[in-house]
C-alpha positions in Angstrom: 13.6 -21.3 -29.6 13.0 -19.8 -33.0 14.3 -21.0 -36.3 17.7 -19.5 -35.7 18.1 -21.2 -32.4 17.6 -18.1 -30.3 15.0 -17.6 -27.5 12.3 -15.3 -28.4 11.4 -12.4 -26.2 9.0 -13.3 -23.3 6.8 -10.3 -24.0 5.5 -9.1 -27.3 5.2 -5.4 -28.0 2.2 -3.8 -26.3 0.5 -0.5 -26.4 -0.1 1.6 -23.4 -3.8 1.4 -22.3 -4.3 -2.2 -23.4 -5.4 -4.8 -20.9 -2.6 -6.9 -19.5 -2.7 -10.5 -20.8 -2.4 -12.3 -17.4 -3.0 -15.7 -19.1 0.1 -15.3 -21.2 2.3 -14.2 -18.4 1.2 -17.1 -16.1 1.7 -19.7 -18.9 5.1 -18.2 -19.8 6.2 -18.3 -16.1 4.8 -21.9 -15.9 6.6 -23.0 -18.9 9.9 -21.4 -18.0 9.7 -23.1 -14.6 9.0 -26.5 -15.8 11.7 -26.3 -18.6 14.3 -25.2 -16.0 13.0 -27.0 -12.9 16.4 -28.4 -11.8 18.3 -25.3 -12.1 15.5 -23.1 -10.4 15.1 -25.5 -7.4 18.9 -25.5 -6.9 19.1 -21.7 -7.2 16.1 -21.2 -4.9 17.5 -23.7 -2.4 20.7 -21.9 -2.1 18.9 -18.5 -2.0 16.7 -19.6 1.0 19.7 -21.3 2.6 22.0 -18.2 2.4 19.1 -16.0 3.7 18.4 -18.2 6.7 22.0 -18.9 7.7 22.9 -15.1 7.5 19.7 -14.4 9.6 18.4 -12.6 6.6 21.2 -10.0 6.5 22.2 -11.3 3.1 18.5 -11.7 1.9 18.1 -8.3 0.0 21.6 -8.7 -2.0 21.0 -12.3 -2.8 17.5 -11.5 -3.9 18.9 -8.9 -6.4 21.2 -11.7 -7.8 18.2 -14.2 -7.9 16.0 -11.6 -9.7 18.6 -10.7 -12.3 19.3 -14.4 -12.9 15.6 -15.0 -13.5 15.3 -11.8 -15.7 18.0 -13.2 -18.0 16.0 -16.4 -18.2 12.8 -14.6 -19.1 14.6 -12.3 -21.6 17.2 -14.4 -23.2 16.5 -18.0 -22.1 19.8 -18.2 -20.2 19.7 -21.0 -17.6 20.0 -19.6 -13.9 23.3 -20.3 -12.2 24.0 -20.4 -8.3 26.9 -17.9 -8.6 24.2 -15.3 -10.0 23.1 -14.9 -6.4 26.3 -13.1 -5.6 26.6 -11.1 -8.7 25.3 -7.7 -7.2 27.2 -7.5 -4.0 27.6 -3.8 -4.6 24.0 -3.3 -3.7 24.4 -4.9 -0.3 24.1 -1.7 1.8 21.5 0.1 -0.2 19.1 -2.9 -0.4 19.7 -3.7 3.2 18.9 -0.1 4.3 15.8 -0.1 2.1 14.5 -3.4 3.6 15.2 -2.2 7.0 13.2 1.0 6.5 10.4 -1.0 4.8 10.3 -3.6 7.7 10.2 -0.9 10.4 7.3 0.7 8.6 5.4 -2.5 8.2 6.0 -3.4 11.8 4.6 -0.1 13.1 1.6 -0.9 10.9 1.0 -4.3 12.6 1.8 -2.9 16.0 -1.3 -0.6 15.6 -3.5 -3.5 14.4 -3.5 -6.2 11.8 -5.4 -4.3 9.1 -3.1 -1.3 9.0 -0.1 -3.7 8.7 -1.7 -5.5 5.9 -2.6 -2.3 4.1 1.0 -0.9 4.4 2.3 -4.3 3.1 0.0 -4.1 0.1 0.8 -0.4 -0.5 4.6 -1.0 -0.4 4.2 -4.1 -2.7 2.0 -2.0 -5.1 4.6 0.8 -5.3 7.8 -1.0 -5.1 7.2 -4.3 -6.8 9.8 -3.5 -9.6 12.5 -1.9 -7.5 14.8 -4.7 -7.3 14.7 -5.5 -11.0 15.2 -1.9 -11.8 18.3 -1.8 -9.6 19.8 -4.7 -11.2 18.7 -4.3 -14.8 18.9 -0.5 -15.1 21.5 0.1 -12.4 19.2 2.6 -10.6 19.8 3.8 -7.1 17.0 3.0 -4.6 15.3 6.4 -4.7 15.2 6.4 -8.5 14.1 2.8 -8.6 11.2 3.5 -6.2 10.1 6.3 -8.4 10.4 4.4 -11.5 8.7 1.3 -10.1 5.6 3.5 -9.1 5.6 5.1 -12.7 5.6 1.5 -14.2 2.8 0.5 -11.9 0.8 3.6 -13.3 1.3 2.5 -16.8 -1.8 1.0 -18.3 -5.0 0.3 -16.3 -4.5 0.6 -12.6 -6.8 -2.4 -12.1 -4.2 -4.5 -14.0 -1.5 -3.6 -11.5 -3.8 -4.5 -8.6 -4.4 -7.8 -10.1 -0.8 -8.3 -10.8 0.1 -7.6 -7.2 -2.7 -10.0 -5.9 -1.5 -12.9 -8.2 2.1 -12.4 -7.2 1.3 -12.3 -3.5 -1.0 -15.1 -3.8 1.6 -17.5 -5.5 4.2 -16.4 -3.0 2.0 -17.2 0.1 0.7 -20.4 -1.2 4.3 -21.7 -1.4 5.3 -20.1 1.9 2.8 -22.5 3.7 5.2 -25.5 3.1 9.0 -25.2 2.8 9.2 -27.5 -0.2 6.5 -25.6 -1.9 8.7 -22.5 -1.8 11.2 -24.2 -4.1 8.6 -24.2 -6.8 6.4 -21.2 -6.2 9.1 -18.7 -5.4 10.7 -19.0 -9.0 7.2 -19.2 -10.5 6.0 -16.1 -8.8 9.3 -14.2 -9.8 9.1 -15.3 -13.3 5.6 -14.1 -13.5 6.6 -10.7 -12.2 9.5 -10.4 -14.4 7.4 -11.3 -17.4 5.1 -8.4 -16.6 8.1 -6.1 -16.0 9.4 -6.8 -19.5 6.0 -5.9 -20.9 5.9 -2.7 -18.9 9.3 -1.8 -20.1 8.4 -2.5 -23.7 5.0 -0.9 -23.8 4.7 1.9 -26.4 2.4 4.9 -26.4 -0.8 4.5 -28.5 -0.5 5.9 -32.0 -1.5 9.6 -32.5 -4.1 10.0 -35.2 -3.6 13.1 -37.2 -6.5 15.2 -37.7 -7.5 15.7 -41.4 
């Protein structure tokens, strides 16, 4: 908190073209996770439970609520609440349809061979990594969110976005090896992603130097 008792923004103002400070984003996600560990574990436990019990039919829409809850933590320091998971039920059909299409494309890739499946998974993640926060935060439809997510991924150095995707997937997969690990790494990965999302949104064009 600052001197007025409010939570500072997670991302400082950045200029397009400047390298992304991954160390700052990881530290920000780590500190937010530790400082809200009980609320995050409870939120993630219910998130995973609802997804499993619904045979993953509810996964896309509770992911939307989960994402927005953590975005409010990143942006305003607001503690996550379990009821946040069900705050975007209006996105049930659009997100379910989007996930079904993506899953079919990925399955087709894996049916050809492992490498095509992996390449398609990475490509979809690269282009669509910000789709859910854009739909919940900016109230975009699926197609507009996909286009804007791709546009955000192209802001700044392309290498930065590649590294971002690798870090996000690595944290997610490490936690996926052990169930109890997911309760910690899932919010950590999402907070890291949303911290970079805030930076992308707030990035400003470089100043234009007037010719004398």
